[in-house]
Structures are given as C-alpha cells and as structure tokens.
N, C-alpha and C positions, 0 to 999 in steps of 0.2 A: 503493500499499498504507499502512496506516494498522500505527500501533504497538502496535494492540490487535487486530489480525486475526490471527487461527487458522488454522492449516494441519493438515490430516493428511498426510503424510510415510510412503509405506509402507515400511519397513524395507528390502525387497528392492531402491530406492534410492540407497540411501545410498553406496553405492560410487561411484555417479554423481554425485554429489552434492557442494558444499562450503557449508556451511550457516555463516553469518555472524550474529554480534548486533552490535549497538550498545552499547558501553560506558560509554557515557554522555558523552563527551567528542565524539562524531562521528563517531569510528572504528570501524570492525567489527572485530573478531575471530571467530574460524574457534570455533564451539561442540561441546561435548563433550555427549555424550548418555550418563548415569550410568543403567544397569539398576536397578531397585527394583521391587517390590510383588511378584512372580513368585509363582505358583499353589506354587511348591515349597518357597518360604520363604527363599531362600538370597539376602540385598540382595548387589547388586553380580554376580548371574547374569541374562540372560534368560530369559523362559519360553522353554522349548527342547523341540525336537521329536529334538533327539541324547540318545536315550536309549538305555539299555543293560540288559541284554540287549536284542537288534534282532528275529534273526531264529530266535528260537527259541519251543517254543511252551509249556512249562515252565519251573522253576525254574533256575537254575546256581547252584553253589555259588561264595563268594567269602568273603574273610576281611577282618574289620577291627581295629584294636586297639580295646581295650575303655576309653571313656571313664570318667572316676571319675563315681561316681553324684551329687557337687554341683557338677559341671563343667555350664556353659550351651553346650551345642553343638548348632550347628547343620548340622551333617554329619559323617559319618566318609568318611574315606579306604577304600575298596577295592584288595584285592590280587586278583589271580587264584589265586593259590597260597601256601603258607605264607610271611611276610616272616621274614626271617633273625632266630632266636631271639635277642633281647639283653637285655631285660628287659618287664616287664609281662605284659599278658594279651591273648590274639588271641580273638575268637569264630569260628566256621565261620559263614557265615548261606546261609541259601536266598534267591536275589534272583528275586523274580517279574519276569514281563516289563516292560519299562519303566519300571521304578520307581526305575535309577541313572540320572547323567547321565554319558556318555561325554565327559570334556574333551578328549581328544585330536582330537573329531571337531567338538568345539565350536568348539575352537581354530582350526582349519583355515576354519572359516565364519566368522570373527570376523574374522578377518584381512582379508578384505576390506573390514571396515566401520571405518576407522580411528577416525572420529570416535564410538563406540560405547567409552566404559571399563569396564569389567569388572572381577571379580577373577580370571579366568581366567590371564593370562600370570604373575602369582604363585603360584597355584597349581601350575601346569604346571613353575615354576622349582623348585618343592618338592618334584617328581617324580608328583603327583598325574595320574592317569589317569582315576580311574573313582572319584564320590563319589554316598552314599546321602544324600540331604535326610533332614531330620530327621521331617519329617512321616510319612516310610515307615517309621521305627523301628518303631511299633506295627503295621504289617504285614510285617514281615519276621522271619522264623525261625530263630531261633538254633538250633543242632544240638549243638555241642560247642563248649566253651571249653579254649582252650593256653596253658599258666602256662609261662613262661619258669623254667630249671631248671638251671644252670649250660651256659648256651650252646644247649640243647635246649628244646625245645615238650614238656609233657608234656600229654598230651589228658585231659580230664577230662568226663564227659555232663553234660547240662543236663535239667532237667525238659523231660518231652515239652508242646511247645506255647508253650515260653515267645518271649516274641517277643524284639527286640533293645532296645526301651522299658522292657521287664521285666527283661532282664536289668541293667540298669543301673540300674533304680530299687533292684531287690534286693542289688545290690553283690557280686552273687555270681561 
C-alpha cells in the first residue's frame, strides 16, 4: 500500500472495520469520519434515509418554534404536539412525506458506527427527536401560529398557502 492510494469503503462495513491513519511519526491513530455535504444541507448529519413521516400517504401535522427572521437557521426541531407554552411563537406545519429527519432512528443506526462523528448525539441530548432541514422550509405549509400568552397558546390563522420560509421572512 502507498500513502497516495485511495479506497472506497462502503458505510455498511464501518462497524466491522478499524480505520487507522499515520500520524506523521510512524504511529497509527484511529480515524474519525465527519459528515458534511449532505443533500439536506445540515453539516454534521449524514445523507439519510431516516426520514419522517415514513408510512403515510399525505402530510402530517407537526409544530416548531418560529425562528426570528434574521436568524441563520439550518433546521427547526419538530414536535408531534404543541409544546408547553412559555414564550415566543409556535407554528403548526404540514410535513410532507419524507421531508423531516427522524433522529431517534438515525441515532440507533449510527450507534453501530463509532468512527462516524455527527451532531446527532448533541441534538438528542437537547431532546430533539425530529428536525426539518432549512431546504424544506419553502415546501412546508404553515397552517396556524400560536403565540404564548400567560402560560397558554393563543392561536392565530395565517395566510393561505404560506410556507414556513414565507412566515419567517414576513416575521408574522
């Protein structure tokens, strides 16, 4: 083998391999693989088939805290039901089939691949179960906004056909 050789290693084999790199002193150190450049645009997450919702024909209702218009947001965390009312705004969304990422399933899959470094453990530690990548904001309909009011959510309708991207841009 030569230092300039390149090999393609299927990701499915990573749990059966130990990849070592020369550290320059002649010693070998375990390699870590960082996920970047995935189609969903979230650095630190692999391209994945762990999408949600899976076995549905249409869209599913989910909720997300509304990001501020000037915030650089790569994704939003999704809730299956309205989260506890505290502050800010929550938007009710219609999530199309396969548009969100199921971090619970992805985490279980990645557990067998210790050489692959991702942001999944950090997100899971924060309680994130489902996330919607920024690239899906334009295709995700917002159906209602809830504003926190004295420990309760006060619903407010939104313009018909408004997407999450449009909602964020308008600051509604």
